[in-house]
RODO-2510 file (C-alpha; in nm, 4 decimals, decimal comma):
residues 270
     n   res          X          Y          Z
     1     x     6,8683    -1,0556    -4,7997
     2     x     6,4904    -1,0181    -4,6738
     3     x     6,3405    -1,1951    -4,3893
     4     x     6,0172    -1,2047    -4,2043
     5     x     6,0438    -1,2234    -3,8295
     6     x     5,7230    -1,3562    -3,6763
     7     x     5,5375    -1,3143    -3,3391
     8     x     5,4869    -1,5588    -3,0772
     9     x     5,2095    -1,5760    -2,8313
    10     x     5,2213    -1,6966    -2,4616
    11     x     4,9658    -1,9683    -2,3805
    12     x     4,9642    -1,9784    -1,9795
    13     x     5,2305    -1,8058    -1,8023
    14     x     5,3123    -1,9137    -1,4362
    15     x     5,5329    -1,7074    -1,2260
    16     x     5,6853    -1,9832    -1,0041
    17     x     5,9795    -1,8186    -0,8144
    18     x     6,1851    -1,4973    -0,7677
    19     x     6,5630    -1,6081    -0,8098
    20     x     6,8551    -1,4747    -0,6042
    21     x     6,9649    -1,2739    -0,9197
    22     x     6,6354    -1,0763    -0,8951
    23     x     6,4852    -1,2653    -1,2095
    24     x     6,1932    -1,4894    -1,1811
    25     x     6,1386    -1,8295    -1,2868
    26     x     5,8437    -1,8931    -1,5173
    27     x     5,6441    -2,1639    -1,6881
    28     x     5,4876    -2,0863    -2,0243
    29     x     5,4161    -2,2136    -2,3735
    30     x     5,5579    -2,0158    -2,6444
    31     x     5,3712    -2,0407    -2,9986
    32     x     5,4612    -1,8735    -3,3233
    33     x     5,1795    -1,6648    -3,5226
    34     x     5,2012    -1,5119    -3,8321
    35     x     5,2228    -1,1370    -3,7507
    36     x     5,5558    -1,0521    -3,9395
    37     x     5,8122    -0,7680    -3,9302
    38     x     6,0294    -0,7307    -4,2301
    39     x     6,4082    -0,6950    -4,2367
    40     x     6,6272    -0,6285    -4,5586
    41     x     7,0100    -0,6427    -4,5118
    42     x     7,2332    -0,5510    -4,7780
    43     x     7,6054    -0,4833    -4,7665
    44     x     7,7158    -0,1299    -4,7473
    45     x     8,0097     0,0582    -4,8602
    46     x     8,1438     0,2636    -4,5358
    47     x     7,9618     0,1843    -4,2044
    48     x     7,6706     0,0122    -4,0844
    49     x     7,3267     0,1955    -4,0953
    50     x     7,0100     0,0955    -3,9440
    51     x     6,6581     0,2472    -4,0106
    52     x     6,3097     0,1397    -3,8453
    53     x     5,9863     0,2234    -3,9989
    54     x     5,8009     0,3578    -3,8217
    55     x     6,0679     0,4935    -3,5823
    56     x     6,0917     0,3568    -3,2163
    57     x     6,0627     0,6376    -2,9824
    58     x     6,3352     0,6179    -2,7267
    59     x     6,5707     0,3575    -2,8831
    60     x     6,8797     0,4768    -3,0352
    61     x     6,9893     0,2513    -3,3442
    62     x     7,2928     0,1033    -3,1408
    63     x     7,0696    -0,0175    -2,8572
    64     x     6,8097    -0,1835    -3,1008
    65     x     6,8211    -0,5658    -3,0654
    66     x     6,8613    -0,5981    -3,4435
    67     x     7,2199    -0,3834    -3,4018
    68     x     7,3192    -0,5932    -3,0988
    69     x     7,2856    -0,9040    -3,3028
    70     x     7,4919    -0,7803    -3,5837
    71     x     7,7678    -0,6598    -3,3040
    72     x     7,7393    -1,0109    -3,1738
    73     x     7,8321    -1,1679    -3,4991
    74     x     8,1045    -0,9246    -3,5675
    75     x     8,2587    -0,9875    -3,2668
    76     x     8,3606    -1,3468    -3,3816
    77     x     8,3207    -1,3331    -3,7774
    78     x     8,4485    -1,1125    -4,0348
    79     x     8,1401    -0,9744    -4,2135
    80     x     8,0970    -0,6530    -4,4423
    81     x     7,9362    -0,3449    -4,3072
    82     x     7,5771    -0,3415    -4,3465
    83     x     7,2604    -0,1477    -4,4501
    84     x     6,9587    -0,2546    -4,2599
    85     x     6,6014    -0,1471    -4,2986
    86     x     6,3650    -0,2724    -4,0414
    87     x     5,9640    -0,2522    -4,1024
    88     x     5,7588    -0,3042    -3,7910
    89     x     5,4355    -0,4834    -3,8231
    90     x     5,4510    -0,6441    -3,4791
    91     x     5,3421    -0,4011    -3,2163
    92     x     5,6128    -0,3158    -2,9760
    93     x     5,5396    -0,3390    -2,5723
    94     x     5,2585    -0,5915    -2,6617
    95     x     5,3852    -0,9414    -2,5320
    96     x     5,4276    -1,0852    -2,8616
    97     x     5,8293    -1,1128    -2,8867
    98     x     5,8498    -0,8869    -3,1832
    99     x     6,1872    -0,7428    -3,0715
   100     x     6,3240    -1,0633    -2,9945
   101     x     6,2348    -1,2095    -3,3103
   102     x     6,3940    -0,9511    -3,5096
   103     x     6,7214    -1,0332    -3,3294
   104     x     6,7279    -1,4054    -3,3870
   105     x     6,6156    -1,3776    -3,7469
   106     x     6,9113    -1,1229    -3,7897
   107     x     7,1339    -1,3841    -3,6571
   108     x     6,9921    -1,6462    -3,8909
   109     x     7,0349    -1,4353    -4,1836
   110     x     7,3701    -1,3296    -4,1557
   111     x     7,4569    -1,7131    -4,0516
   112     x     7,3173    -1,8168    -4,3981
   113     x     7,4126    -1,5354    -4,5976
   114     x     7,7991    -1,5311    -4,4902
   115     x     7,8124    -1,9067    -4,4699
   116     x     7,9219    -1,8639    -4,0985
   117     x     7,8565    -2,2405    -4,0192
   118     x     7,6646    -2,2003    -3,6716
   119     x     7,4177    -2,5060    -3,6416
   120     x     7,0897    -2,4364    -3,4330
   121     x     7,2491    -2,5074    -3,0976
   122     x     7,5163    -2,2486    -3,1637
   123     x     7,2486    -1,9988    -3,2892
   124     x     7,0436    -2,0460    -2,9648
   125     x     7,3270    -2,0035    -2,7422
   126     x     7,3899    -1,6731    -2,9287
   127     x     7,0480    -1,5707    -2,9377
   128     x     7,0213    -1,6332    -2,5317
   129     x     7,2823    -1,3495    -2,5008
   130     x     7,0497    -1,0973    -2,6270
   131     x     6,7296    -1,2095    -2,4548
   132     x     6,5589    -1,4676    -2,2721
   133     x     6,3019    -1,5695    -2,5305
   134     x     6,5413    -1,4862    -2,8280
   135     x     6,6295    -1,8467    -2,8518
   136     x     6,3008    -1,9837    -2,9222
   137     x     6,2793    -1,8003    -3,2775
   138     x     6,5767    -2,0192    -3,3953
   139     x     6,3542    -2,3161    -3,4335
   140     x     6,0278    -2,1255    -3,4285
   141     x     5,8266    -2,4296    -3,3398
   142     x     5,5874    -2,4739    -2,9905
   143     x     5,7727    -2,5095    -2,6526
   144     x     5,7344    -2,5366    -2,2918
   145     x     5,9563    -2,2939    -2,1706
   146     x     6,0927    -2,2534    -1,8230
   147     x     6,3854    -2,0965    -1,6193
   148     x     6,3668    -1,7059    -1,7111
   149     x     6,1796    -1,8188    -2,0337
   150     x     6,5102    -1,9338    -2,1863
   151     x     6,4743    -2,3244    -2,1469
   152     x     6,2699    -2,4984    -2,3778
   153     x     6,1051    -2,8533    -2,4289
   154     x     5,9283    -2,9193    -2,7552
   155     x     5,6004    -2,9834    -2,7365
   156     x     5,3728    -3,1722    -2,9839
   157     x     5,1139    -2,9031    -3,0013
   158     x     4,9100    -2,7946    -3,3158
   159     x     4,6657    -2,4975    -3,3639
   160     x     4,6396    -2,5678    -3,7331
   161     x     4,3042    -2,4927    -3,8492
   162     x     4,2093    -2,2734    -3,5328
   163     x     4,1542    -1,8874    -3,5990
   164     x     4,3220    -1,5966    -3,4080
   165     x     4,2229    -1,2519    -3,3520
   166     x     4,4968    -1,0260    -3,1798
   167     x     4,4160    -0,6981    -3,0132
   168     x     4,6678    -0,4704    -2,8757
   169     x     4,5022    -0,1171    -2,7404
   170     x     4,7219     0,2088    -2,7251
   171     x     4,8310     0,0947    -2,3529
   172     x     5,2048     0,0360    -2,2598
   173     x     5,2653    -0,2043    -1,9728
   174     x     5,6122    -0,2241    -1,8474
   175     x     5,7619    -0,5543    -1,7486
   176     x     5,8922    -0,4173    -1,4456
   177     x     5,5310    -0,3022    -1,3400
   178     x     5,3698    -0,6312    -1,4488
   179     x     5,6278    -0,8149    -1,2286
   180     x     5,5574    -0,5971    -0,9348
   181     x     5,1791    -0,6899    -0,9101
   182     x     5,2807    -1,0904    -0,8913
   183     x     5,3189    -1,2873    -0,6007
   184     x     5,5322    -1,5982    -0,7242
   185     x     5,3827    -1,9293    -0,6578
   186     x     5,4086    -2,2706    -0,7569
   187     x     5,1454    -2,4013    -0,9880
   188     x     4,8876    -2,6506    -0,8844
   189     x     4,8522    -2,7795    -1,2466
   190     x     5,0916    -2,9243    -1,4972
   191     x     5,1048    -2,6426    -1,7666
   192     x     5,2873    -2,8538    -2,0466
   193     x     5,0039    -3,1185    -1,9919
   194     x     4,7314    -2,8696    -1,9732
   195     x     4,8218    -2,7328    -2,2945
   196     x     4,7655    -3,0434    -2,4857
   197     x     4,4030    -3,0815    -2,3531
   198     x     4,1246    -2,9629    -2,6234
   199     x     4,1471    -2,5550    -2,6460
   200     x     3,7838    -2,5505    -2,5191
   201     x     3,9012    -2,6580    -2,1759
   202     x     4,1943    -2,4160    -2,1475
   203     x     3,9744    -2,1540    -1,9982
   204     x     3,9207    -2,3534    -1,7055
   205     x     4,2854    -2,4566    -1,6265
   206     x     4,5579    -2,2313    -1,7998
   207     x     4,6117    -1,8866    -1,6494
   208     x     4,8344    -1,5814    -1,6957
   209     x     4,9819    -1,4742    -1,3637
   210     x     5,0183    -1,1250    -1,4929
   211     x     4,6638    -1,0644    -1,5598
   212     x     4,4812    -1,0027    -1,2342
   213     x     4,7327    -0,6977    -1,1693
   214     x     4,7716    -0,5821    -1,5164
   215     x     4,3805    -0,5734    -1,5425
   216     x     4,3517    -0,4057    -1,2350
   217     x     4,5680    -0,0984    -1,3539
   218     x     4,4413    -0,1076    -1,7190
   219     x     4,0957    -0,2226    -1,6957
   220     x     4,0607    -0,1940    -2,0883
   221     x     4,2887    -0,4788    -2,1125
   222     x     4,0670    -0,7008    -1,9235
   223     x     3,7558    -0,5597    -2,1165
   224     x     3,9085    -0,6811    -2,4313
   225     x     3,9338    -1,0297    -2,3064
   226     x     3,6051    -1,0488    -2,1785
   227     x     3,4887    -0,9158    -2,5410
   228     x     3,6577    -1,1872    -2,7108
   229     x     3,4762    -1,4468    -2,5037
   230     x     3,1559    -1,2842    -2,5564
   231     x     3,2342    -1,2839    -2,9280
   232     x     3,2531    -1,6591    -2,9360
   233     x     3,6450    -1,7407    -2,8548
   234     x     3,7074    -2,0708    -2,7078
   235     x     4,0016    -1,9462    -2,5371
   236     x     4,1354    -1,5846    -2,4733
   237     x     4,4510    -1,4352    -2,2887
   238     x     4,6735    -1,1712    -2,2509
   239     x     5,0130    -1,2493    -2,4239
   240     x     5,3088    -1,2406    -2,1745
   241     x     5,2836    -0,9072    -1,9684
   242     x     5,0616    -0,7885    -2,2296
   243     x     4,9425    -0,5565    -2,3344
   244     x     4,8118    -0,7562    -2,6485
   245     x     4,5173    -1,0071    -2,6019
   246     x     4,4181    -1,2816    -2,8389
   247     x     4,1423    -1,4918    -2,8659
   248     x     4,0862    -1,8509    -3,0442
   249     x     3,8202    -1,9243    -3,2490
   250     x     3,6864    -2,2356    -3,4307
   251     x     3,5837    -2,0266    -3,7493
   252     x     3,7176    -1,6963    -3,9119
   253     x     3,6580    -1,4147    -3,6665
   254     x     3,7465    -1,1235    -3,8892
   255     x     3,3871    -0,9715    -3,8328
   256     x     3,5070    -0,9535    -3,4360
   257     x     3,7466    -0,6978    -3,5603
   258     x     3,5064    -0,4267    -3,5467
   259     x     3,4474    -0,4361    -3,1863
   260     x     3,7917    -0,2863    -3,1226
   261     x     3,7876     0,0534    -3,2397
   262     x     4,1330     0,2330    -3,1948
   263     x     4,3360    -0,0797    -3,1258
   264     x     4,6021    -0,2670    -3,3350
   265     x     4,3841    -0,5809    -3,4753
   266     x     4,5417    -0,8784    -3,6590
   267     x     4,3061    -1,1927    -3,7720
   268     x     4,4142    -1,5080    -3,9308
   269     x     4,4010    -1,8779    -3,9594
   270     x     4,6913    -2,0800    -3,7549
***
C-alpha cells in the first residue's frame, strides 16, 4: 500500500478571538497543493515498525502523527502489525500541513486496505482527534475553516491554470511564537467572500495575521514575500504560521526559483 499525502496552503488567516481553553478561533481557507510525501504500509510479522526518511529530529517514532493514526485505528479495529516507511518531501515546520496530511492519509489507507467501513464523516471525526487541520485531508478540497481550524465549509474555489512557487527558508517558526505576537481581532472583511474575488485583488483585501510578528522576528521571510511580488506574483503570502511563503503566478514561474538560494523551493501548475 502506497499513498501520497499532499500539502495545503492557507489563503488568508484571521485570528479572531482567544478561547477560554487557551486556543484561538481562526478564519482561513485551506487549498490543496501537489507537494507530496510518500507513505508505504505493509503487514509485518511481529511488531509495528516506522522509519522516516530523512529522520525527523526530536520526534520519536511513537509520537509521529502517522503512528498515532495507526494506534487510533488499532483501538477500535483488529488490524495486523505494520511496517511503515515515510519519505518526507513536504518540508516540516512550514505551515503546509505535512504532518497532518501524513496522519489522515494513513487513516484513509488503513480504512480502505482492511475494509473497515468508515465513511468520510467518521474519518473526519477520527482525524480531528489527531489535530485541528487533519480532517481537511479526508475530502481534500477547498474549504473555509473556522473554529480552531477544524470546522469546514466547502468553497467553490478553483486555482486551476495558476502557477505556484513555494519557498521555505531554513528558518523554524514555532506556533507558540507566532501566536504570541498576534492580538486577536474580528475581521472587517468576509474572507469566505473575498477569496472568490479575482486572484489579482487578493493582495489588497486578504491578510495573514501572523505575518507582521513573524516578519519582524525573521525579516528573511518577509523579504521572500516581497521578492515573489517583485518577480510578478499576483498574490503572495506566508502559509499558516510559516515559515513557507508562496506566490501565485499567471504564467510558469520556474525561472523565479533561482532567486532563492539556500531555500526549499517547489514550483508547479495548480
